[in-house]
C-alpha positions, 0 to 999 in steps of 0.5 A, a space after each residue: 483482494 478485499 472483494 475476495 475477502 468480503 465474498 468469502 463466507 466469514 472472510 472479514 472475520 477470518 482474515 486480517 490484512 497487513 500492508 508492507 512497504 515496497 518502492 516501485 522506483 526508489 530513484 524517484 526524486 525525493 520530493 516526487 515528480 510530475 505524473 505526466 512528465 515521469 510517465 513520458 520519461 519512463 514509459 513514453 506516456 501514461 497509456 498504461 494507466 487506462 486499464 488501471 483507471 477503468 478497473 479502479 472505477 468499478 472498485 470505487 477508485 476513480 484516480 480522478 486527480 492523479 498529478 504526482 508520481 510520488 517517492 513513497 518513502 515518507 508515506 511508508 514511514 507514516 504507515 509504520 508510525 501510526 500502526 505502532 504508536 496509534 494502533 491505526 491499521 495499515 489498511 486505514 492509513 494506506 486508504 488515506 494515502 491513496 485518497 490523498 494522492 489519486 483523488 485529491 492531487 496531493 503530493 505524498 512525497 513531502 514531509 508536510 503533506 504526509 504530516 497533513 494526512 496523519 493529522 487531518 485524515 487519520 486524526 492523530 494529534 502529535 503532528 510534531 512527533 510525526 514530523 520528527 520521525 519522518 525526518 529521522 534517518 532511523 525511520 528510513 532505515 526501518 522501511 528499507 530493511 523491511 523492503 529488503 526482508 520482503 525481497 529476500 523472503 518472498 522474492 518480491 520484485 513488484 506490486 501488488 504482491 500478496 503473502 497469504 498464510 494461516 494457522 499451521 502453515 509453515 510456508 505461506 502462499 505468494 501471489 504476484 500481480 493482480 489476481 482474480 477473486 477465484 485465485 484468492 478463494 482457492 487459497 482461502 479454501 485451503 487455509 480457512 478453518 473448519 466450516 468455511 472450507 
């Protein structure tokens, strides 16, 4: 997606990105699970990640230390918290979480690890307030409500899923699954203002 935005004339100035929560497997153990054990149980192995890892390397995502299959509820809570209280955009917070999970072997399911991402990687100073937020039932409810809202509005059943809107569009475009740069550019051509069309 970012490649498509960066290669589109004026793309970074025209488009903004806002990540929304989605849980691939809400039944994942609350504290996360061992990556290999989870993959064996669910798919018979981790062979499905070969293409993901190969494609990721070309985009700078090596998946070099992916040890955990996370329960992402606390990670989603972090994204919401730093967005609303510290004005840290969702792209930045998700990048920090991905780095921690896939490149540093950290378990972003746990409250302690998510607080660590917030304080050490995102630079927030109110770790105790973040911990209280993560431990609150209300924060989990907010995440679940947002996920349900996405399912209801856009029929989201998996990730990645892209919702692309623009000024004057009543109904945004929806794209499910990995997409080519060309697919994004066709939509960008439709919605980008003026000379970028």
